[in-house]
C-alpha angles and dihedrals in degrees: 000000000000118000111254110242133186112204116199115205117196119202119204125188146128120261099268096076098060091131092054090051089053091049092049090053089055092048093049091051090049095048090045089061091048093050094047094093088060092053091250121135125189129212125188111217113209130166088231093063104022104047135063137195114290141170089239125095108281097249093042089053094047094048092051097042100047091056123190125342139182105219129037123205118186125188131186137172121161103326123075096193140232117319118255126207091265107027144029092265141354090258092053092049092049091050091050090054092048092048090053091050089049090052088057096042116021092190090076111100116229113187122184127186131191121197118225093191115140114262141187121227110211103168145024088258090057090053093047092048092050091049091055090048091053092047091050090046091052090051093051097044090054094059106020145037110255131177125231119201135191084058135114091265095043109021093167130044095213091051092048099045098045099069094033094052091044090053093045091053091047093051091045094052092045090053092050091050092048092051092046090054092047092047091049090053092049091049089056092048100042114007094168094072109019098064100096121207118250114276116265112242114256091233097070099157120026143170130220123194112204114234104234115179097232101031118134102263093199090060092049092050093049092050091050092049092050092048098046097039101039094128126232094325095059138006111157121181120236111220130202125243092259090059091044092058089057092059129079127213092262089068115086102255131144117204112204120203119196114187127193126207095293139036129239132209094259097050096096092044090056091050089049092050091051091049090052099049107023130067094218137027121207110194127192125186129173117247091247093061119103101232094182092071112097115245108243089341094305138077115004124216089243089061090054093045091055098037114135104171095070102005095146091068093056128059117182126193136174097181116150114282094242090062098032098093095053091045094049093047091049089054092051091048090051092050090048091052093047091049094048091049093049099042101038111106115115129160122206110216116201103169132169114229089242088066097047095108093046094053098045092090090051093053091050088051093051093047092048092052097045094246108152118229133199114205122202125184114251123263098019121138108290093250097112094243114217091002102106096096091053089050092049097057105023128110096180120035122172130192113222112186139182127214100326131131133254095258093055095048093046090052090054092048096048089047090053092046092051091047091051091047091055087053093053093250115133116217116218103174142359128222121204125184110184153131113242117210117265091246088060108048117202094248090064094058111110115178120190104174120149088258136057116263136208118200133191115187131194129200115263090238096057135062132251109278109219092203090066091064092073090056092050092046091052091049095052097040098057105185093339094278101129123105094195131007124179 
């Protein structure tokens, strides 16, 4: 029986190709019917149908709300679009994200279409928009295969995209099935190292702002804006209450409570909800609020403000409203940094099946000590597949390798360094714990990456000694000053 699959297709475009978006919707519905006998369903992800109003910046909200997808389809004609906070337009930003995902997993189809339909330019803005489209088109055609329609070869968008999208989905599903068979074979051969841990959710650290009936909305909006548009140093997602209830206190979540000059019947319930599902509570109350009065007949704010048994979970502030947003966001940023620094050890295991017995003791050691591990199958493209989330939040990353050569290891390290650089994390030093092949003795390894490297080698005939990890960690940490170490 075929494995049931749900393929999500995200379409990205400026506003001047509305007709193409309509045609793509019809094509996806048609293809979905054709794939139904293979237990494959298709869903077209569009901002019009998969997003909702939010106090976040538009592109930030759309990126968060659409979630993950399998296939990216981009369309452009003569408009480039409205600039976002990180790119020349929302479409460009969405393509950059899709391109980064493709670099990490080259099975993902990325299709981009440029219209060659005639156009009239009636203003300077039209000319500027077209110029940016042409520049973007030139960039893409230099490094990728794009399709132009309204041409002799492809006179119609719908006719062009239908067979191409069908083939892209077929190839994608075939690649998934091939990898699943390969993974199944590896599990049978070496179960100790081929069982990968569950993927870490993309939303690692999040903020929830409780919805009190009389809270100052201007303060809520300012906090959301500062959190979501904090630049390269901080961009923390704000989640809704439905998402909060799915989290437990072990997840890094901050629940923010903004009170007004009175208290309502649900105030204590919201505090209790935050305490149940969030690791920290940041509470703000205006100076005119009587904090001694119990909330809904139960806990008073004064009790929380003076709590000593679990004071670290509650932060109470009565700073003036004009400065409250900056103060609260600073508190959240500090909590995020503290959490990242205390929950940041992750080991990348890249182990040959021949080394599975030797590394079993190491895996048991990592699991016993709560050190997260990301496992990748050997000999894949050095793009650190499924490793992005570990890179995003890790302070200490180590590369533990089986019997592979210097060129392979260096490719992995440089890929990780480039990925961290794109995330704004500076890499100070690399730690490698591995067993070089006998044909390539350790003395012959000469690394020249753009970062210092620390290496601990073992003999091919012995196993990985977990005790040596502490020595290597101490060597690459150097007084705990590193933001990211691979």
